[in-house]
C-alpha positions as CSV (number, residue, x, y, z in Angstrom):
1,D,-16.6,-20.9,-18.1
2,D,-13.3,-19.1,-18.1
3,V,-12.0,-21.1,-15.2
4,D,-8.5,-20.3,-16.2
5,L,-9.1,-16.5,-15.6
6,F,-8.9,-14.6,-12.3
7,D,-7.3,-11.5,-10.8
8,P,-3.9,-12.6,-9.8
9,L,-2.6,-9.2,-8.7
10,F,-5.4,-9.0,-6.0
11,F,-3.7,-12.0,-4.3
12,G,-0.1,-10.8,-4.9
13,I,0.5,-13.2,-7.8
14,S,2.4,-12.1,-10.9
15,P,0.8,-12.7,-14.3
16,R,3.8,-14.9,-15.2
17,E,3.1,-17.2,-12.3
18,A,-0.6,-17.1,-12.8
19,R,-0.3,-18.7,-16.2
20,V,0.9,-22.0,-14.7
21,I,-1.3,-22.1,-11.6
22,D,-3.9,-24.9,-11.5
23,P,-7.3,-23.3,-11.7
24,Q,-8.3,-25.3,-8.6
25,Q,-5.9,-23.1,-6.6
26,R,-7.4,-20.0,-8.1
27,L,-11.0,-21.0,-7.2
28,V,-10.0,-21.9,-3.6
29,L,-8.3,-18.5,-3.2
30,E,-11.4,-16.7,-4.4
31,L,-13.7,-18.8,-2.3
32,A,-11.6,-18.4,0.9
33,W,-11.8,-14.6,0.5
34,E,-15.6,-14.7,-0.1
35,A,-16.2,-17.2,2.8
36,L,-14.4,-14.9,5.2
37,E,-16.2,-11.9,4.0
38,D,-19.5,-13.7,4.4
39,A,-18.6,-14.6,7.9
40,G,-17.9,-11.0,8.7
41,I,-14.2,-11.5,9.1
42,A,-11.7,-9.2,7.3
43,P,-9.3,-11.6,5.6
44,G,-6.3,-9.4,6.3
45,S,-7.0,-9.5,10.1
46,L,-6.1,-13.2,10.3
47,A,-2.3,-12.8,9.4
48,G,-0.2,-14.7,12.0
49,S,-3.2,-16.5,13.5
50,D,-3.7,-20.3,14.0
51,T,-6.3,-20.4,11.2
52,G,-6.3,-23.8,9.5
53,V,-7.0,-24.6,5.8
54,F,-8.3,-28.0,4.9
55,V,-9.2,-28.6,1.2
56,G,-10.4,-31.9,-0.4
57,A,-8.9,-32.3,-3.9
58,S,-8.8,-35.7,-5.5
59,W,-8.1,-35.1,-9.2
60,S,-5.1,-33.4,-10.9
61,D,-6.6,-32.7,-14.3
62,Y,-4.6,-29.5,-14.9
63,S,-1.3,-31.3,-14.1
64,A,-2.3,-34.1,-16.5
65,L,-3.0,-31.6,-19.2
66,A,0.4,-30.0,-18.6
67,H,2.2,-33.3,-18.9
68,Q,0.3,-34.0,-22.1
69,A,1.6,-30.7,-23.4
70,A,5.1,-31.2,-21.9
71,P,7.0,-30.9,-25.2
72,H,5.6,-27.4,-25.7
73,L,5.5,-26.3,-22.0
74,E,8.2,-24.0,-20.8
75,I,9.4,-25.3,-17.4
76,G,9.9,-22.3,-15.2
77,P,10.2,-21.5,-11.5
78,H,6.5,-21.5,-10.9
79,V,5.5,-24.8,-12.5
80,A,6.1,-27.1,-9.5
81,T,4.1,-25.0,-7.1
82,G,1.5,-24.2,-9.7
83,M,0.6,-27.8,-10.2
84,H,1.2,-29.5,-6.8
85,D,-2.0,-30.4,-5.1
86,S,-0.8,-29.5,-1.6
87,I,-0.4,-25.9,-2.8
88,I,-4.2,-25.7,-3.2
89,A,-4.5,-25.2,0.5
90,N,-1.0,-23.8,1.1
91,R,-1.5,-20.9,-1.2
92,V,-4.5,-19.7,0.8
93,S,-2.4,-19.8,4.0
94,Y,0.5,-18.0,2.2
95,A,-1.7,-15.3,0.7
96,L,-3.5,-14.5,4.0
97,G,-0.5,-15.2,6.3
98,L,-2.3,-18.1,8.2
99,Q,-0.1,-20.2,10.4
100,G,-2.4,-23.0,11.4
101,P,-2.5,-26.4,9.7
102,S,-2.7,-26.3,5.9
103,M,-3.3,-29.4,3.8
104,A,-5.0,-30.8,0.7
105,V,-6.8,-34.0,1.5
106,D,-7.4,-36.8,-1.0
107,T,-9.7,-39.6,0.1
108,A,-11.4,-39.9,-3.3
109,C,-15.2,-39.3,-3.1
110,S,-15.1,-38.3,0.6
111,S,-12.3,-35.8,0.3
112,S,-14.4,-32.7,1.2
113,L,-16.1,-34.4,4.1
114,V,-12.9,-35.6,5.5
115,A,-11.4,-32.1,5.1
116,V,-14.3,-30.8,7.2
117,H,-13.8,-33.6,9.7
118,L,-10.1,-32.7,10.1
119,A,-11.0,-29.0,10.5
120,C,-13.3,-29.9,13.3
121,Q,-10.7,-32.1,14.9
122,S,-8.2,-29.3,14.8
123,L,-10.7,-26.9,16.4
124,W,-11.8,-29.4,19.1
125,S,-8.1,-30.1,20.0
126,G,-7.3,-26.4,20.2
127,E,-4.8,-26.6,17.4
128,S,-6.8,-24.0,15.4
129,D,-9.3,-21.4,16.6
130,L,-10.7,-20.9,13.1
131,A,-10.6,-23.0,9.9
132,L,-11.5,-22.9,6.2
133,A,-12.7,-26.3,5.0
134,G,-14.2,-27.6,1.8
135,G,-13.2,-29.0,-1.5
136,V,-12.6,-28.4,-5.2
137,T,-12.7,-30.5,-8.4
138,L,-12.6,-29.5,-12.1
139,N,-13.1,-31.8,-15.0
140,L,-10.4,-30.8,-17.5
141,F,-8.9,-34.1,-18.7
142,G,-10.9,-36.5,-20.8
143,P,-8.9,-39.6,-20.2
144,H,-9.9,-39.5,-16.5
145,Y,-13.5,-40.0,-17.6
146,L,-12.5,-43.0,-19.7
147,A,-10.6,-44.5,-16.8
148,M,-13.6,-44.2,-14.5
149,N,-15.8,-45.7,-17.2
150,E,-13.5,-48.7,-17.6
151,I,-13.9,-49.7,-14.0
152,G,-17.7,-49.4,-14.3
153,A,-18.0,-46.4,-12.0
154,L,-20.0,-44.1,-14.3
155,S,-23.8,-44.2,-14.7
156,P,-24.6,-45.3,-18.3
157,D,-27.5,-42.8,-18.5
158,G,-25.7,-39.9,-16.8
159,R,-27.9,-39.8,-13.8
160,C,-27.1,-40.3,-10.1
161,K,-29.5,-42.5,-8.1
162,A,-27.9,-42.5,-4.7
163,F,-29.6,-44.8,-2.1
164,D,-31.9,-46.2,-4.8
165,A,-32.2,-49.8,-5.9
166,R,-31.7,-48.6,-9.5
167,A,-28.3,-47.1,-8.6
168,D,-25.8,-48.0,-11.4
169,G,-22.9,-45.6,-11.1
170,M,-22.0,-42.0,-10.4
171,V,-21.8,-38.9,-12.5
172,R,-18.7,-36.7,-12.2
173,G,-19.5,-33.1,-11.4
174,E,-17.3,-30.1,-10.8
175,G,-17.3,-27.2,-8.5
176,A,-15.8,-25.8,-5.3
177,A,-17.0,-24.8,-1.9
178,L,-15.5,-23.5,1.3
179,V,-17.0,-22.8,4.7
180,V,-15.6,-21.0,7.8
181,V,-15.6,-23.3,10.8
182,T,-15.1,-22.1,14.4
183,P,-16.2,-23.2,17.9
184,L,-19.7,-22.0,18.7
185,R,-18.4,-20.1,21.7
186,V,-16.0,-18.2,19.5
187,A,-18.7,-17.4,16.9
188,L,-21.0,-16.0,19.6
189,E,-18.2,-14.0,21.2
190,R,-17.3,-12.4,17.9
191,G,-20.9,-11.9,16.8
192,L,-20.3,-14.1,13.7
193,P,-23.3,-15.5,11.7
194,V,-24.0,-19.1,12.5
195,Y,-25.6,-21.2,9.7
196,C,-25.3,-24.7,11.3
197,L,-23.7,-26.7,14.1
198,I,-21.5,-29.7,13.5
199,R,-22.2,-31.9,16.6
200,G,-19.8,-34.7,15.7
201,S,-18.0,-36.4,12.9
202,A,-16.2,-39.7,12.2
203,V,-13.9,-41.3,9.6
204,N,-13.1,-44.9,8.8
205,N,-12.4,-47.2,5.9
206,D,-14.4,-50.0,4.4
207,G,-11.4,-52.4,4.7
208,L,-11.7,-55.7,2.9
209,S,-14.9,-56.0,0.8
210,N,-15.8,-57.7,-2.5
211,G,-13.7,-55.2,-4.5
212,L,-11.3,-52.3,-3.9
213,T,-14.0,-49.7,-4.9
214,A,-17.0,-51.6,-3.5
215,P,-18.7,-50.5,-0.3
216,N,-18.7,-52.5,2.9
217,P,-22.1,-52.1,4.5
218,S,-21.0,-53.2,8.0
219,A,-18.1,-50.7,8.0
220,Q,-20.3,-47.9,6.9
221,E,-22.9,-48.8,9.6
222,A,-20.1,-48.6,12.1
223,L,-19.0,-45.2,10.8
224,L,-22.6,-43.8,11.2
225,R,-22.9,-45.2,14.7
226,S,-19.6,-43.6,15.7
227,A,-20.6,-40.3,14.3
228,Y,-23.9,-40.3,16.1
229,Q,-22.3,-41.4,19.3
230,R,-19.7,-38.6,19.2
231,A,-22.5,-36.1,18.4
232,D,-24.5,-37.5,21.4
233,L,-27.5,-38.0,19.1
234,S,-29.8,-41.0,18.6
235,P,-30.1,-42.1,14.9
236,W,-33.7,-43.2,15.6
237,L,-35.1,-39.8,16.5
């Protein structure tokens, strides 16, 4: 509820600009602040640091709504940045003065996981010493539901049955989440809370299958094997 409302002045955003900002940008800004506070890091202390921001975002419902209302929309100086997906991540970097990599990632259903993967890669390579990673999606534009239904992607009964023989489609949800990721050594040195360890990750593509949106079991098996190998874990344990 009230996803179009937030406290823009807290983030140095004028009310005029706030009116044309995609709510996905607003949610990610708020969650970035909350995630850093939860990690025991003062957001203002990161200005000028190599902190990266990686956010999965695969739908542009707000922009679609704006185009639909184009005849009545005043095109001002903030519209372009308010509706561009890349700014979902860039606005966090701008607001907090972060100088590490900053990008929105769109790989459809895997966007958030790939964002976390890229954050880990950035940390493991030394490109970043801290990263915010996660994703956001809001369901604001009805025709996107119709489009997904036309290709047979939606479950007729509105229920997900992942990894089940009865699986017959997905159910679109909405929400947002961000986590603070840093090397374990850094977390221990700074006395930061540690909720979990990411031992390894991997990304690939299904390649040619029996349809553009259809899974390729052999490619997905190869991905899992790669992830387990990089994590130095046995999948059979």
